[in-house]
N, C-alpha and C positions, 0 to 999 in steps of 0.2 A: 504494499499500497503507501502513495507515494507519500511523502511528507507533510502535507500540508492537508491531505487529506486524515492523518493520521491525528495531526492537532486538531482538527473540528470533532473528531471523533470520540476526541480525549475531553475536553473540553464540552461538549453538548452531553460527554457521561456523568463528567461534575457534575451539572447543570441537573438532567434529571438524577440525580442523585439525591445534590440540595434540595429540589421542589418535592419528590415524591419518595426518597428514603431508599430506592430501589439500589444496594448492591452496587457498586461499578463493575464489579466481576463478569456480573449477568448482564452489562449494557454494551452486545456485541452487533456490526454490522444489519446480520438479518432478524434481530428482534422485532420483533410486533409489538410499536406502541401501548395497543389494547389490547394485545391478547398476551403475548410475553411479557413486557412490565407490566402489564394491570393498570398503567392509567390514565385514568378518565378525564371524559373533555373539560374540567378544567383545567386539573392542572396539567392536562399537554397546553392550554391558553399559556399557561405562564413558562412554560418551558420555549415555546415560540416566542415568548415576548423577551426571556432574561437573554435566547438564540440572536435577538436582532439585535438586542444591547452591546453580546457580548461584539458577537462579529461586523458589527454595522450594517446589517441589509438591512432590510425586509420583503416582509413575508404576509402579500396577501390574504385575508380571511378564505379568500375563493381559493387559493394554491396551501393554504391549511388540512384538509380534506386529504388532498395529493399523499402528505406524507404520513404512511402506516409505518413504517420502519426506520430502524436509527438509519443504515443506509440511505433510504430518499431522505429525511433531510440532512445528511454528508453531502450527499452530490446535490441538493439543493442548493444548500451553505454556498458549494464550494464554488457552481456557476453565476451567482450571488455577486459572491466576494468579488471575480474576476473583471465583472459588466463597468 
């Protein structure tokens, strides 16, 4: 995994852990936010807001529904950060 994507994953894992209490070791690219990590919709919004601040990106509400897995979020943030 390229360094930038690893940095995003690590920071996103910290955010998810802080907001929802999910152990960092459970947060991996293939994990589903709602299924595997059991993050409810309110907590997911908190994760999105924290990620926007941390990565200086904007994630419109319409795009949040597309972020089903940690990989989806990492890919999305990586694309937005390049723009």
